[in-house]
C-alpha positions as a Markdown table, in Angstrom:
| # | Residue | x | y | z |
|---|---|---|---|---|
| 1 | Unk | -95.1 | 0.2 | -34.9 |
| 2 | Unk | -93.1 | 1.9 | -32.8 |
| 3 | Unk | -89.8 | 3.5 | -33.8 |
| 4 | Unk | -86.2 | 3.1 | -32.6 |
| 5 | Unk | -86.2 | 5.1 | -29.0 |
| 6 | Unk | -90.1 | 4.3 | -28.7 |
| 7 | Unk | -91.8 | 2.7 | -25.5 |
| 8 | Unk | -94.4 | 1.0 | -25.5 |
| 9 | Unk | -97.4 | -1.3 | -23.3 |
| 10 | Unk | -97.8 | -5.2 | -24.9 |
| 11 | Unk | -101.4 | -5.0 | -25.4 |
| 12 | Unk | -101.9 | -8.3 | -27.9 |
| 13 | Unk | -99.7 | -11.2 | -29.0 |
| 14 | Unk | -100.8 | -12.0 | -32.2 |
| 15 | Unk | -99.3 | -15.0 | -33.0 |
| 16 | Unk | -99.3 | -19.5 | -32.9 |
| 17 | Unk | -98.9 | -21.6 | -30.1 |
| 18 | Unk | -95.6 | -22.0 | -30.4 |
| 19 | Unk | -94.4 | -18.2 | -31.1 |
| 20 | Unk | -96.3 | -17.4 | -27.8 |
| 21 | Unk | -94.5 | -19.4 | -25.7 |
| 22 | Unk | -91.9 | -18.7 | -27.0 |
| 23 | Unk | -91.8 | -15.0 | -26.0 |
| 24 | Unk | -93.7 | -15.5 | -23.2 |
| 25 | Unk | -90.4 | -17.7 | -21.8 |
| 26 | Unk | -88.6 | -14.5 | -23.1 |
| 27 | Unk | -90.5 | -12.2 | -21.3 |
| 28 | Unk | -93.0 | -11.1 | -24.3 |
| 29 | Unk | -95.9 | -10.9 | -22.3 |
| 30 | Unk | -99.5 | -9.2 | -22.2 |
| 31 | Unk | -99.4 | -5.6 | -19.9 |
| 32 | Unk | -95.5 | -5.4 | -20.3 |
| 33 | Unk | -93.9 | -2.5 | -21.4 |
| 34 | Unk | -90.9 | -3.0 | -24.9 |
| 35 | Unk | -89.1 | -0.8 | -25.6 |
| 36 | Unk | -87.3 | -0.5 | -30.1 |
| 37 | Unk | -83.7 | -0.1 | -29.7 |
| 38 | Unk | -82.9 | -0.2 | -33.1 |
| 39 | Unk | -83.9 | -1.5 | -36.6 |
| 40 | Unk | -82.4 | -3.1 | -38.9 |
| 41 | Unk | -82.1 | -1.8 | -42.9 |
| 42 | Unk | -84.8 | -2.8 | -45.3 |
| 43 | Unk | -87.9 | -3.7 | -43.0 |
| 44 | Unk | -84.7 | -5.9 | -41.2 |
| 45 | Unk | -84.7 | -7.5 | -37.6 |
| 46 | Unk | -86.2 | -5.3 | -34.4 |
| 47 | Unk | -83.8 | -5.3 | -31.5 |
| 48 | Unk | -85.6 | -4.2 | -28.5 |
| 49 | Unk | -85.2 | -4.4 | -24.5 |
| 50 | Unk | -88.3 | -5.6 | -22.6 |
| 51 | Unk | -86.9 | -5.7 | -18.7 |
| 52 | Unk | -83.5 | -6.5 | -18.1 |
| 53 | Unk | -83.7 | -9.0 | -21.2 |
| 54 | Unk | -82.2 | -7.5 | -25.3 |
| 55 | Unk | -83.5 | -9.8 | -28.6 |
| 56 | Unk | -84.0 | -9.5 | -31.8 |
| 57 | Unk | -86.8 | -9.8 | -33.7 |
| 58 | Unk | -88.4 | -10.3 | -37.1 |
| 59 | Unk | -90.4 | -7.1 | -38.5 |
| 60 | Unk | -92.7 | -10.2 | -39.7 |
| 61 | Unk | -93.3 | -11.2 | -36.0 |
| 62 | Unk | -93.4 | -7.6 | -34.4 |
| 63 | Unk | -96.0 | -7.0 | -36.2 |
| 64 | Unk | -97.8 | -8.8 | -35.0 |
| 65 | Unk | -97.4 | -8.0 | -31.4 |
| 66 | Unk | -100.1 | -4.7 | -30.6 |
| 67 | Unk | -98.5 | -2.6 | -28.1 |
| 68 | Unk | -99.6 | 1.2 | -27.0 |
| 69 | Unk | -97.3 | 3.8 | -27.1 |
| 70 | Unk | -96.1 | 5.2 | -24.3 |
| 71 | Unk | -96.7 | 8.7 | -24.1 |
């Protein structure tokens, strides 16, 4: 999992069809670069940026998104 300040490329979305469509509508797609801006306390929500879109994501949903860290 990426830490705040880290970026990575989305490799796969291992989520339900409904969540897949919702994330795709927000710009979370395979091949896109995602950056973690901050993380909530106690394994809470993540604040991520994809392109020019910022979103908050539950930790469980974020764990279902496979990413390759950027060097």
